[in-house]
N, C-alpha and C positions, 0 to 999 in steps of 0.2 A: 674348392667349394664355391668361392666367389666367381670364378670363371663360369662354372656351370649355371649358377644363379643368373649371372648377367646374360649368358647365351639363351637361357630359358625365358627370361622376361623381355628381352629386347624386341623380338618380332611382334609380340602382343602389343607392347606400348607403341611401336612404330605404326602398326596397322590401325590401332585405336586413334592415334594422332591424325593419321591420313583421313580416316572417315569423319572424324570430328571436324577437321578443317575444311572438308568438302561442303559443309553446311553453308549455303550462300545467304541465309537469313540470320536470325539472332542465334548466337552460339549458346549452348546449354551450360549451366553452371558446372565448372570442372569438378567441384567437390561432390556434386550429386552424381555425375558421371562416374567418378572414381568409387563412390559408394556402391553403385550397381556393379561395377567391375569387381569389387571385393565380394559381393554376394555370389558372383560367378565363381570366384576362387573357392569360397566355402562350400560350393556344391560338390566339388570333386570328391571329398572324403566320404560323405554319406552315399554318394552314387557308386563309388568304387566298392563300398561294402555291400550295397544292395545287389550290384551286378555279380559280385563274387558269390554271395549267398544263393542267388537264383541259379547261377550256372552250376554251383556245387550240389545244391539240393535237388534240382530238377535234372541233373546230368545232361545239360544242354550241349549237343554236338552239332546241331544244324547251323550252317553258315548263315542261312536266311534269318533264323531266330536271333543269332548273335548280332547280325548287322542291323536288322530293322527293329527288333524289340529291345535287346539289351543295350544297344548303343543309340540307334536312331530315336526310338520312342522315349526311352527313359531320359536321355540327356536333353533332347529338345523339349520334352514336356516340362522338365523342371526349370529350364531357362525361360520358357514361355510363361510358366506360373509366376516366376519372379517379376517378369514384365507386367503381367496382368495385375498382380497384387501390389507392387510397389510403384509402378510407372504409369499405368494406363489412366488412372484418375488424378495423377499428380499435376499440379499447376504448371510445372515446367514442360509438360508434354503439350505444347500449344501450336505445334507445326507438324506437318506430315513428316518432314525429314527427321524430326526428333525421335521417332520410332526407330529409325536406322541407327542413330547414335547410341541409344540405350540397348538395342538389340545386339549391336557390335560389342558394347561394353560388357554385358553379361556373358556373351559367348567367348570373348577374349579373356575374361577373368578365368573362366573354366579352362580354356585352352592353355593359358599361361601356367596355371598350377599343374595341370596334367603334363605339360611340357617339361617343367622343372623336375617333376618326379621321374619322368621317363629318362631324362638326361642323367640324373643321379644314378639310376639303375643301369643304364646302358652305355654311357660315355658321351662326352662333349663332341666327339667327331660326327655324331649324327645330328647336330644342331641345325645345319643348313637344310637338310632334307625335312626335318620337322617343321622348320619355318615355312618352307615352300608348300608343304602338303597339309598336315593336320591343323596347324595354327591358322593358316590363311583360309582353309576350308571352313573352320569354325567361324571365322570372321564373316565369311560370305553367307553362311547359314543365318547368322545374326542379321545381316543386311536384309535378307529376304523376309525373315520373321518380322523385323521392325517395319519394313515397307508395308506389308499387308496389315500389320497392327495399326499403322498410321492411317491407312485407308479406312479401316473399321472405325477408328476414333473419330474421324471427321466426315464420315458419310452420313447423309441425312436419313436415309431409309433404315429402319430398325432391322428389317429382314436382310438387307444387303450388308449391314454392319456385321451381323452374325456370320454371313458367308465369308467376309474378309478376315474376320478373327479366326474362323476355322481354317482358312488358307494359311494364316500366319503360323499355325501349328503343323498342319499336315504336309505342306510343301517342304519345310525344313526336315521333317521326319523322313520323307521320301528321299530327298537328296542326300541326307546323312546316311541312310540305309544303303543307297547306291554306292556311296563312297566306300563304306566299310565292306560291301560285297566285293568291290574291285580289289581292295587290300587283301581280303581273306582268300580270294581266288589264287593268289600267289603266282601261279604260272602265267607269264605274259601280262602281269597286272599293269606294267608300265604302258603297254600299248593302249589300254583302255583309260588309264589315269590321265594321260596327257590331254586327249580330247575332252575328257570329263572336266578337268580343271580349267581348260580354256573356255568351255561352255559356262562353267560356274562363275568365272570372272566376268565374262560377257554379260551374263544375267544379272549379277550383282551390280556392276557398274551401270547397267541400263536402269535398274531400280533406283540407284543413286541419282541419276539424271532426271528421271521422272518425278521423284519426290522433291526435287529442287525446282521444278518448273512452276509450281503454284504456291504462293504464300497464303497461309490461313489467316 
């Protein structure tokens, strides 16, 4: 049990530390970052229940619906909602890069809890693959969500603010849906997943660099 828990939580904490330390300006309070991480953890259980009920009651068989609605839309919306409700107006959110820190925190909280549950059910031998794919992809969805939330937070134009905030939700939903579509396709999924993950890391690290270029 301890080994599974350690293997389940290690990649999430490692990635959270990495993106936290990439902040070249004032570091965020660790206690508040961890609080947002815990809210991400708590999301897993109600979301799993909602997804199960929808899939069971509506007899969902479409891969598109499972990927883009049950996973992409539901998971990214609730992570985004936590950021909007708890972080967006918070005094700690005072730099563009802070959006990335908190986006990664809530995403990795969710991914870590999901990872532990998966390893308990399926075995610790899958821990490396889980770290490389679902955990890191959730972190990168959080980077992109937080990047655009930061642009919305500090943009002068009200109209443009709304556009960036919309992007902070819709782009992670689309990327998450694409990720799940690749997984659900099963046959030759690795041929698509490798370039997709390379692109996702490139995009995420580019957003990190851009967010760090201007101090608010």
